[in-house]
N, C-alpha and C positions, 0 to 999 in steps of 0.2 A: 859387572864391576867396571869394565872398560867404558861402558856407556855413561856411568855415573861420573867417572873421571873426565870424560870428554865434555859432559854437560857442565860440570863445575869449572872447566877451563874456558867455557864460553863467556860472552859478555851479557850484561843485562842493563836496563835503563837506570839512569842515576836516581830516579824517583824511588826505586825499590831499596836503594842504599839508605835513602832518607827514612824509609820505613823502619829498617833495622836499627838505624841510629836512634830513632824515636822510641822504639821498643826498649832499647838499652837505657835511654834516659829515664823512662818510667820505672824500670826495674832498679836502676841505681838510686834514684831519688827515694823510692820506697824503702830501700835497704839502708839509707843514710842514718836512720834513727838507731839502727843496730850497730853499724860500723861508721862512726862519724869522724874518722881520722884522715879524711881525704880532702881537707880544706886548703891544701897547698897548691900554689900555682903550677907546680910540677905536673900534677895530675891533669890539669887543664891543658897544658902544652902537649902532653902525651895523647890526650883525647883528640885534640885538634889535628895532630899529626896522623893518627890512625884514620880519622875521618877523611882527610885530604887524600891519603893513599888509596882508600877504597873508591872515592869519587873520581879520582883522576884515571885509574886503571880500569875500573868497572868489571873486573873478572868476577864471576859468580862466587868463587871460593872466598873472596874478600869480604863477603857478608859477615864473616866472623870478626874481621877488623872493625867493621861498622858497628856491630853489636857491642863489642868490648869498648869502643870509643864512646858510644852512647852511655854505657854503664858508668864509665869513669867520669863523664860529664855530669851525669845525674848524681853520682856520689859526691863530686866536687861541689855542685850547687846545693844539694841537700845538706851536706856536712856544714857548709858555710852558714846556712840559715839556722840549722839546728844548734850550732855552737852559740850563735847570738841569742837565740831564744832562751838559752839557759840562764841568761842574765836576770830573768824574772825570778828565779828560784830564791835568791837572797832576800826578796821582799815578801815571800809567801808567809801568811799568818801575821803580818805586821800592818799597822795602820799607816797608810801613805797618802800623800797628796799627789794626784795624777792629773796631768793636763794633756789635752789632745784634741783632735778634730773628729766630729761626728761624720762617719764615712758612709753610713747607710740611712735610709729613712727611719725615723723613730717609730717604734712599735709599742704596743701596750699589752700588759698581762691581764688575766681575768679579773684581778683585784684592782685594776686601774694603775698599777705601777708602770713607770716609764722605763723602756728598755733601749739601751744605746749600744752601738758598736763604735768604739773609739780607736782611731789610728793616729799616726804621728805622735806616739806616746812619749811622754817625758816624766820621769820620776827623779826628784832631787837633782835636777839638771842633767840627768843621763837620758839620752834618747834611745828608745828601745824599739825593736821591730815588731811586726805583727799587729793584731787587733785585739783589744780588751773588751770583754762583755761587761756592761754595767747596768744595774737596775737601781731605780731610785723612786721614792714616793714624793719627792719634792716637786713643787709646781714650777713651771717656767716654760716658755715657748722655745723649743729647740728644733732645729731642722738640719738636714744634711748640709755640711759645710761650716757649721757654727763651731766655735772653739769653746771648750768647757774645761772647768777645773773642778774635780771631785775629790772627796776624802772618804776613806773607808778601809776596811780590812781586805787586803789583796789575797785572793785564793787561787788555787790551780784552775786552769781553764778547761775547756772541753771542745771537742771537734777540732777545728783549725786554730782556735784562740788559745794562746799560751797562758792567759790569766783571766780572772773574773772578779767582780766586786758586787756584792749584794747590799741593798739598803744603803747606798752611798749618799753622802750629803753633797748637794750642789753648792760649791763655793763661789762660782762665777760663770757667767756666760758672755761671750764676746760675739757680736754679730759683724763679721768683717764685710766690708763693701765688696759685693760680687764674689763672696767666698765660694760659691758653687753656681756657676753661670747656667749649667744644665738644669739644676733644680729650680732656679729662678725662672727660667724659660718655661718649665713645666708648670710651675705655680701660676704664671701669667696665663698660660693656655687653659689651665684648670678653671680659672675664673670665667672664661668663655663657656666652658662646658656646663658650669653651674647655672648659667643663664638659660640653658635649654632643658635641663632636667633637675629634679630636686637634689638636695645635698647628698644623701646616702647613695642614690642612684648615680650621681655624678662621680663619686668615689669608685663605685663599682665599674662604671664605664671606663674611667681612667686606668683602673687596674688591668682591664683587658687591653687597652691601647699601649700603655708604656710600663705596665707592671708596678704602678704606684701601690705601696703597701696599704691594705685596707685598714681604715680606722673605724669602720663600721662595727657593730656589735660582734664580740668574739664568737657568737653562735654561728655566724655565716662562715667565718674562717674554719671553724671546727667541722661544719657540714661539708665544705669544699674538700677538706682533708679526708673526711670519712668516705666520700664517694669517688675519690681519686680525680678531682677536678682542680686542685690547687695550682697545677701547672698552667691552667688557662689564665690565671690572674697573677702569675709571676713572670717577670720579664724574661723572655727566652728567645731561642732562635726562631721559633714559629712566628712570633710577633715581628721579628726583624725581617724574616723571609717574606711575609705578607706585605710589609711596607716597601721593601726593595722591589718586590714584584710589581707593585702598583706604580712605582717610579719608572720601572722598565717599560711597562705598557704605555705610560704617558709620554715618554720621550723617545722611544725606539724609532718612531717614524720620522723624527727630526734628524738625529744622527747617533751613531754608535758611541762616538766620543762623548757627546753631551749626556747620553744615558749613563755611561761609566762615571763621569764626573758627578752627576746628580745622585747616583746610587752610593758612591763613596761618601758624599756629603750626608746622605741619609744615615749611613752606617755610623759615621762619626758623631752626628747629632744625636742619634738614638742612644749611643753609649754614654754620651755626656749626660743625657736626661735620666737614664736608668741607673747609672753607676757601673763600675767595673766588677760586678759579681762574677763568680766562676762560670755560671751559665751564660752571662752576657759576653764575657771575654771569649769564651768558646764560640758563641754565635757570631761575634764580630769577626773573628779570624776565619771561620768557615765562609761567611758571606764575602769577606774581602778576597780570600784565595779563589773562591769559585768565580767571583766577578772578574778577577784578573785572567783566570783561565778562559772564561767566556770571551773576554775582550781580545785575547790573542789567539783564539781558535783552538785552545787546548782543552783536554778533559783530564781531571784529576781522579784517579781511581780511589774509591771509598776506603780500600784497605791501606792506602797510603795516607789519605787525608785524615782518617780517624786517629791513628797514633801520632801523626805529625802535630795536629792541633792540640792533642792531649799533652804532648811533650812540651810544646811552647807554653801552655798555661802552667805546667809544673815548674818549668825553668823560671817563670815569672814569680810563682809562689809555690814552693815545694810542699807547703803544709796542706795543699789541696789533696794530695795523694795520701797524706797521713791520717785523714779521718773526716774529710768533708763529704758528707752523704750527698749533698746537693751536687757536688762535682761528679760523683760516681753516677748518680741518677741522670745527670745531664748527658753524659757520654753513653750511658746505656740506652737512653731514648734515642740519641743521635745514631747509634749503631742500628737500632730497630728501623728508623726511618730511611736511612740511606743504604742499608744492606738487606734486612729481612723484608721490608715492604716491597721493593722491586722484585725480589724473588717470588713472593706470594702472588703478586700481580701477574708475573710471567707464567707461573704454574697454573693459575686458574683462567687467565684471559689471553695469555700470549704476550709477546714483547712489542708487537707492532701496533696493537690497539691502544690508543691514548686514553687514559682514564678520565672520566669526568670529575668535577670538583668533589662531588659527594663521595664517589668511590675512592678517590685519592685520599681524602681525609679519613674515610673509614678504614682503609688498609693501613695507613700510617698510624692511626690510633691503635688498632689492634696490635701492630708490630711493636709500638712503643710500650704498650701495656705488657706484652709478653717479655720484653727485654728488661723492664724495670721491676717487675713483680717480685723476683727473688730478693732484691735489695730492699724494697719497701717492706716486705714481711720481716726480714731479718733486722732491719733498723728500727721499725716502729712496732713490731709485734702484732700486727693485724693486717687484714686485707678486706676489701669490699667486693662482695659478689655482684654488686650493681655498677661497678666502676665502668665497665665497657658500655653498658646501656646509657649511663650518664654522659659519657663522652660522645656517643652517637647522637644523643638528643640535644647536646649543647654545643659541642665543638664546631660543627658545620656552620653555625651562626656567628662564630667569633670573627671571621673576616668582615662580615656585614656590620657587626657591632663596632669594630675598629674604624671602619669607613665612616659610619654615622657619627661616632665620637669625634673623629678628626674634623668632620664637617661642622659639628656642633660647636667645637672650640673656635674654629675660624669665624663662623657666622656670629657666635656669641661675643666675640671681640670686635668684629667690624660692624655688624648690624644687630645689636642685642635684641631689638624689638621683633626680629624675624626668627630668633633662635628657637622659638617654640615649634616652628614648622618641622625642624629636624628632631626636636625633643619628643614629639608625639610618637613616631615610629620607634625611636631609640628606647624610650621609656617602656613601650609595649614589649619589645624584645627582652629588655632587662627583667621586667616583671615575669615574663614567661620563664626565663632562666632561673630566677629565684624560686618560682613555683616548682620547677622540676627538681632543683637542688633540695628544697625542703621536703618534697614528696619522697625522694629516694633516700635521703639521709635519715628520715624518721621511719622508714619502712622496717618491718620486722627483719632482723638478721642483717641489717645494713653494714654492721661492723663485726667481723669475725676475728677473734683473737687467735693467734697462732705463733708459737715460739719455734724458731729454727736456728740451727747453728750455721757458722760460715762454711762448714764442710758441705752442708746441704746446698748452700748458695753456689759453691764451686761445682757441685754435681749438676745443679740446674743449668748453669751456664755452659757446662760441657755438653749437656743435652741440646741446648739451643744452638751451640756451635755445630754439632753434628746435623741438626735439622737444616741449618743454612747450607752446609756442604752437600747434603742430600738434594735439596732443592736446586742448588747450583749445578750439580751433576746431571740431574734429570732434565732440567730446562736448557742447559748450555747457555745460560744467561751471560751476556757481555756487559759488564758495568761501564766499559768505555763507550760502547755504542748506544747504550740505553741509560744514560746517567740522569736521574731525577734531579741531581744537583744542578746540572747544566740547564735543564728545562725551566728551573726557577728563575734563571737569568736570561 
């Protein structure tokens, strides 16, 4: 008992208080839909006071202050958002005229219907928060950044979207000058890629490079989902890490400062091109924080970085934690890559031996598959026995595919007549990938249906947590000394 009291009376690094504050933010934001009466500035003031008290004195027992501060902060932010989202309720079941901005790439349903996600929503002159899901059969060229006016019956939403509208009528489309500079730059670059490879393959290549949504036949999208490869063509931290790593290797011999500036430029540019989805918001924050730590010679512990970044994204948009499966999958995969993967490598090969690119990708893939599988099965009701094999056969070629796509875009714009030189190897790799995808997705038993409850999911993650603790105890792994996050920069 005396030892415990003496330990609690000691001091700990400020970063661990940020961890407890972040955990509190996540818990408070999650609870805001149950208890939404915390939208007063008083709670914000109390939360900030408790946070400062813990961060200034740094005694271990003050972690309770940090946790409570985070919970109050999460409740305040979540309550504020939840109260405003209730403004949609008075329009449910009524025909309304809605105006807003297309905030993500347009997608298409199996029957050819156009699917939009509309933000900056306005109904009857009232500006509303959140993003509304809209489907329409009307024709018209619409892209991210365009302003649209639609009419239809407003219904309850799903996931993080507070409302939806099916079979909407498009009343008008406005194409603002430079409405989305990132999307315009991507479309300009895509024109260069199309000079190197055929139309559908160009879209496939751009999906790997910048996560551009596939407008190729729905069959390919379904096959990617079936064998657990959809993550490879969705803008994510893996894409950003590869690009920032390439910038680092290119400029590190010139100067550390130039490397940091160019890397931050790459992060900002990539976010503009892909949009601020949950996975990309997380990826940008992780890359930015890790880059800053690398520049100043510091190391961020994964157990601090994971909840901190999650809390920042939830403070930005509390609805992520209320039901965005993509957000949960993104952080589950993130935990697998930065926590489970290093532990597995240390357990089987030791901490000193640096992994080659193939082994690093293989271990990261296995770890991400393990940490995301419970959510995938619970959310979608199926799993693929071939997912790991598909990732092993395809994912190691993703960096080369991205490099060739980038080169094809540049050469296709600057010297279109020579673009075919890059197009030949790029097209060969893409055809190989499509062959593997089709082979595994159509193999017997490629998709196994399985229904599990969230209690099973909780039990599965408890088991994964104990596995991590066991590996950590057995190996004595030091995340500060052997950070794969720092190695990427």
